[in-house]
TIVO-2410 file (N, C-alpha, C; in nm, 3 decimals):
# residues 79
REC num residu      c1      c2      c3 atome chaine
REC   1      M  -1.523   5.485   6.260     N      A
REC   1      M  -1.418   5.435   6.173    CA      A
REC   1      M  -1.470   5.433   6.029     C      A
REC   2      K  -1.385   5.467   5.937     N      A
REC   2      K  -1.421   5.472   5.796    CA      A
REC   2      K  -1.410   5.333   5.734     C      A
REC   3      S  -1.509   5.299   5.652     N      A
REC   3      S  -1.505   5.171   5.581    CA      A
REC   3      S  -1.396   5.174   5.474     C      A
REC   4      W  -1.353   5.056   5.434     N      A
REC   4      W  -1.254   5.045   5.329    CA      A
REC   4      W  -1.312   5.099   5.198     C      A
REC   5      E  -1.240   5.187   5.132     N      A
REC   5      E  -1.284   5.240   5.003    CA      A
REC   5      E  -1.238   5.149   4.890     C      A
REC   6      E  -1.134   5.072   4.916     N      A
REC   6      E  -1.079   4.983   4.814    CA      A
REC   6      E  -1.038   4.852   4.880     C      A
REC   7      I  -1.069   4.742   4.813     N      A
REC   7      I  -1.027   4.610   4.861    CA      A
REC   7      I  -0.962   4.537   4.745     C      A
REC   8      E  -0.846   4.481   4.771     N      A
REC   8      E  -0.771   4.412   4.666    CA      A
REC   8      E  -0.761   4.264   4.701     C      A
REC   9      F  -0.787   4.181   4.603     N      A
REC   9      F  -0.772   4.036   4.615    CA      A
REC   9      F  -0.662   3.992   4.520     C      A
REC  10      T  -0.575   3.903   4.567     N      A
REC  10      T  -0.468   3.849   4.483    CA      A
REC  10      T  -0.479   3.697   4.483     C      A
REC  11      I  -0.477   3.640   4.365     N      A
REC  11      I  -0.480   3.494   4.351    CA      A
REC  11      I  -0.341   3.449   4.308     C      A
REC  12      Y  -0.280   3.361   4.387     N      A
REC  12      Y  -0.148   3.306   4.358    CA      A
REC  12      Y  -0.165   3.162   4.314     C      A
REC  13      N  -0.104   3.125   4.204     N      A
REC  13      N  -0.105   2.987   4.156    CA      A
REC  13      N  -0.242   2.921   4.180     C      A
REC  14      P  -0.342   2.963   4.107     N      A
REC  14      P  -0.478   2.917   4.138    CA      A
REC  14      P  -0.496   2.766   4.131     C      A
REC  15      A  -0.564   2.715   4.232     N      A
REC  15      A  -0.610   2.577   4.231    CA      A
REC  15      A  -0.740   2.576   4.152     C      A
REC  16      L  -0.816   2.470   4.156     N      A
REC  16      L  -0.943   2.466   4.084    CA      A
REC  16      L  -1.044   2.562   4.143     C      A
REC  17      M  -1.033   2.591   4.273     N      A
REC  17      M  -1.124   2.684   4.337    CA      A
REC  17      M  -1.063   2.737   4.465     C      A
REC  18      G  -1.117   2.849   4.513     N      A
REC  18      G  -1.072   2.906   4.638    CA      A
REC  18      G  -1.171   3.010   4.686     C      A
REC  19      D  -1.160   3.046   4.814     N      A
REC  19      D  -1.249   3.147   4.867    CA      A
REC  19      D  -1.187   3.212   4.990     C      A
REC  20      C  -1.242   3.328   5.025     N      A
REC  20      C  -1.203   3.399   5.146    CA      A
REC  20      C  -1.315   3.497   5.180     C      A
REC  21      S  -1.306   3.559   5.297     N      A
REC  21      S  -1.405   3.659   5.332    CA      A
REC  21      S  -1.336   3.775   5.404     C      A
REC  22      V  -1.396   3.893   5.389     N      A
REC  22      V  -1.348   4.014   5.455    CA      A
REC  22      V  -1.455   4.055   5.556     C      A
REC  23      Y  -1.416   4.064   5.682     N      A
REC  23      Y  -1.508   4.102   5.790    CA      A
REC  23      Y  -1.488   4.250   5.821     C      A
REC  24      E  -1.598   4.322   5.844     N      A
REC  24      E  -1.590   4.463   5.880    CA      A
REC  24      E  -1.690   4.494   5.991     C      A
REC  25      D  -1.648   4.580   6.084     N      A
REC  25      D  -1.741   4.641   6.177    CA      A
REC  25      D  -1.693   4.784   6.198     C      A
REC  26      D  -1.757   4.859   6.286     N      A
REC  26      D  -1.721   5.001   6.297    CA      A
REC  26      D  -1.586   5.023   6.364     C      A
REC  27      G  -1.529   4.923   6.426     N      A
REC  27      G  -1.397   4.933   6.485    CA      A
REC  27      G  -1.387   5.019   6.609     C      A
REC  28      A  -1.500   5.075   6.653     N      A
REC  28      A  -1.495   5.166   6.768    CA      A
REC  28      A  -1.588   5.125   6.881     C      A
REC  29      T  -1.689   5.046   6.852     N      A
REC  29      T  -1.788   5.010   6.954    CA      A
REC  29      T  -1.801   4.858   6.961     C      A
REC  30      T  -1.891   4.813   7.048     N      A
REC  30      T  -1.919   4.669   7.057    CA      A
REC  30      T  -2.049   4.634   6.986     C      A
REC  31      Q  -2.094   4.719   6.894     N      A
REC  31      Q  -2.218   4.691   6.823    CA      A
REC  31      Q  -2.212   4.562   6.742     C      A
REC  32      Y  -2.091   4.518   6.705     N      A
REC  32      Y  -2.078   4.392   6.633    CA      A
REC  32      Y  -2.132   4.276   6.716     C      A
REC  33      S  -2.120   4.284   6.848     N      A
REC  33      S  -2.168   4.174   6.932    CA      A
REC  33      S  -2.304   4.203   6.994     C      A
REC  34      T  -2.329   4.328   7.031     N      A
REC  34      T  -2.455   4.360   7.098    CA      A
REC  34      T  -2.571   4.376   7.000     C      A
REC  35      K  -2.543   4.432   6.883     N      A
REC  35      K  -2.649   4.453   6.783    CA      A
REC  35      K  -2.624   4.376   6.655     C      A
REC  36      Q  -2.521   4.291   6.658     N      A
REC  36      Q  -2.485   4.214   6.539    CA      A
REC  36      Q  -2.468   4.305   6.418     C      A
REC  37      A  -2.400   4.420   6.438     N      A
REC  37      A  -2.379   4.518   6.332    CA      A
REC  37      A  -2.242   4.498   6.269     C      A
REC  38      Y  -2.239   4.430   6.157     N      A
REC  38      Y  -2.114   4.403   6.087    CA      A
REC  38      Y  -2.145   4.367   5.942     C      A
REC  39      A  -2.042   4.352   5.863     N      A
REC  39      A  -2.058   4.310   5.724    CA      A
REC  39      A  -1.950   4.207   5.692     C      A
REC  40      R  -1.981   4.125   5.596     N      A
REC  40      R  -1.885   4.025   5.548    CA      A
REC  40      R  -1.897   4.021   5.396     C      A
REC  41      T  -1.784   4.036   5.329     N      A
REC  41      T  -1.779   4.025   5.184    CA      A
REC  41      T  -1.708   3.895   5.150     C      A
REC  42      E  -1.778   3.809   5.078     N      A
REC  42      E  -1.722   3.678   5.042    CA      A
REC  42      E  -1.672   3.682   4.899     C      A
REC  43      A  -1.551   3.632   4.879     N      A
REC  43      A  -1.490   3.623   4.747    CA      A
REC  43      A  -1.467   3.476   4.716     C      A
REC  44      K  -1.507   3.435   4.596     N      A
REC  44      K  -1.488   3.296   4.554    CA      A
REC  44      K  -1.440   3.295   4.410     C      A
REC  45      Y  -1.357   3.196   4.378     N      A
REC  45      Y  -1.319   3.179   4.239    CA      A
REC  45      Y  -1.319   3.031   4.203     C      A
REC  46      T  -1.342   3.005   4.076     N      A
REC  46      T  -1.331   2.871   4.021    CA      A
REC  46      T  -1.258   2.881   3.888     C      A
REC  47      T  -1.189   2.775   3.853     N      A
REC  47      T  -1.120   2.771   3.723    CA      A
REC  47      T  -1.168   2.651   3.645     C      A
REC  48      S  -1.170   2.669   3.514     N      A
REC  48      S  -1.205   2.560   3.422    CA      A
REC  48      S  -1.123   2.583   3.296     C      A
REC  49      G  -1.023   2.499   3.275     N      A
REC  49      G  -0.934   2.521   3.162    CA      A
REC  49      G  -0.862   2.654   3.180     C      A
REC  50      E  -0.875   2.744   3.082     N      A
REC  50      E  -0.812   2.875   3.091    CA      A
REC  50      E  -0.906   2.981   3.147     C      A
REC  51      D  -1.028   2.944   3.184     N      A
REC  51      D  -1.127   3.040   3.235    CA      A
REC  51      D  -1.123   3.046   3.386     C      A
REC  52      L  -1.130   3.168   3.439     N      A
REC  52      L  -1.138   3.191   3.582    CA      A
REC  52      L  -1.263   3.273   3.608     C      A
REC  53      T  -1.349   3.227   3.699     N      A
REC  53      T  -1.469   3.300   3.737    CA      A
REC  53      T  -1.451   3.348   3.881     C      A
REC  54      F  -1.469   3.479   3.902     N      A
REC  54      F  -1.450   3.540   4.034    CA      A
REC  54      F  -1.580   3.608   4.073     C      A
REC  55      T  -1.633   3.576   4.192     N      A
REC  55      T  -1.759   3.636   4.237    CA      A
REC  55      T  -1.742   3.697   4.376     C      A
REC  56      L  -1.813   3.808   4.397     N      A
REC  56      L  -1.816   3.875   4.527    CA      A
REC  56      L  -1.960   3.882   4.574     C      A
REC  57      T  -1.981   3.856   4.702     N      A
REC  57      T  -2.113   3.866   4.763    CA      A
REC  57      T  -2.098   3.937   4.896     C      A
REC  58      A  -2.173   4.044   4.917     N      A
REC  58      A  -2.167   4.119   5.042    CA      A
REC  58      A  -2.291   4.090   5.125     C      A
REC  59      H  -2.270   4.067   5.255     N      A
REC  59      H  -2.378   4.043   5.350    CA      A
REC  59      H  -2.362   4.143   5.464     C      A
REC  60      T  -2.470   4.210   5.499     N      A
REC  60      T  -2.465   4.300   5.615    CA      A
REC  60      T  -2.559   4.247   5.722     C      A
REC  61      S  -2.529   4.285   5.844     N      A
REC  61      S  -2.611   4.242   5.957    CA      A
REC  61      S  -2.635   4.363   6.046     C      A
REC  62      G  -2.751   4.365   6.110     N      A
REC  62      G  -2.782   4.477   6.199    CA      A
REC  62      G  -2.791   4.607   6.121     C      A
REC  63      N  -2.743   4.715   6.181     N      A
REC  63      N  -2.751   4.846   6.115    CA      A
REC  63      N  -2.619   4.887   6.049     C      A
REC  64      Y  -2.531   4.792   6.025     N      A
REC  64      Y  -2.404   4.824   5.958    CA      A
REC  64      Y  -2.430   4.853   5.811     C      A
REC  65      T  -2.373   4.961   5.760     N      A
REC  65      T  -2.395   5.002   5.622    CA      A
REC  65      T  -2.262   5.002   5.547     C      A
REC  66      L  -2.260   4.935   5.434     N      A
REC  66      L  -2.142   4.937   5.348    CA      A
REC  66      L  -2.142   5.065   5.264     C      A
REC  67      P  -2.024   5.107   5.215     N      A
REC  67      P  -2.020   5.226   5.129    CA      A
REC  67      P  -2.106   5.205   5.003     C      A
REC  68      A  -2.163   5.313   4.951     N      A
REC  68      A  -2.244   5.306   4.830    CA      A
REC  68      A  -2.158   5.266   4.710     C      A
REC  69      E  -2.033   5.310   4.712     N      A
REC  69      E  -1.939   5.274   4.605    CA      A
REC  69      E  -1.809   5.228   4.668     C      A
REC  70      R  -1.747   5.130   4.601     N      A
REC  70      R  -1.621   5.076   4.651    CA      A
REC  70      R  -1.546   5.018   4.533     C      A
REC  71      L  -1.414   5.033   4.533     N      A
REC  71      L  -1.331   4.979   4.426    CA      A
REC  71      L  -1.277   4.843   4.469     C      A
REC  72      F  -1.302   4.742   4.387     N      A
REC  72      F  -1.244   4.609   4.409    CA      A
REC  72      F  -1.142   4.584   4.298     C      A
REC  73      T  -1.026   4.534   4.338     N      A
REC  73      T  -0.920   4.502   4.243    CA      A
REC  73      T  -0.886   4.355   4.256     C      A
REC  74      L  -0.873   4.288   4.143     N      A
REC  74      L  -0.833   4.147   4.140    CA      A
REC  74      L  -0.699   4.139   4.069     C      A
REC  75      K  -0.600   4.083   4.139     N      A
REC  75      K  -0.467   4.063   4.081    CA      A
REC  75      K  -0.442   3.915   4.066     C      A
REC  76      L  -0.385   3.877   3.954     N      A
REC  76      L  -0.346   3.739   3.929    CA      A
REC  76      L  -0.193   3.734   3.927     C      A
REC  77      A  -0.135   3.680   4.032     N      A
REC  77      A   0.010   3.674   4.042    CA      A
REC  77      A   0.065   3.570   3.945     C      A
REC  78      N   0.177   3.602   3.884     N      A
REC  78      N   0.245   3.512   3.790    CA      A
REC  78      N   0.155   3.469   3.675     C      A
REC  79      A   0.064   3.558   3.632     N      A
REC  79      A  -0.024   3.524   3.521    CA      A
REC  79      A   0.027   3.584   3.392     C      A
***
């Protein structure tokens, strides 16, 4: 299975902070459980006044490999 080439995050009516994570595995085998081969990308944001800070952190486990390049898009709804 092909990894996501693009991931889009949308923030609606931001609170002071928020977070989510994107889980990925090969989608074809059970290596996620037998070899712990998967990845998780964590997205977090915080706001302070008119400033918004958005951070991404990727974690891989086992022999799962993330793409060398990937497009991330951040959308702010009603901004």
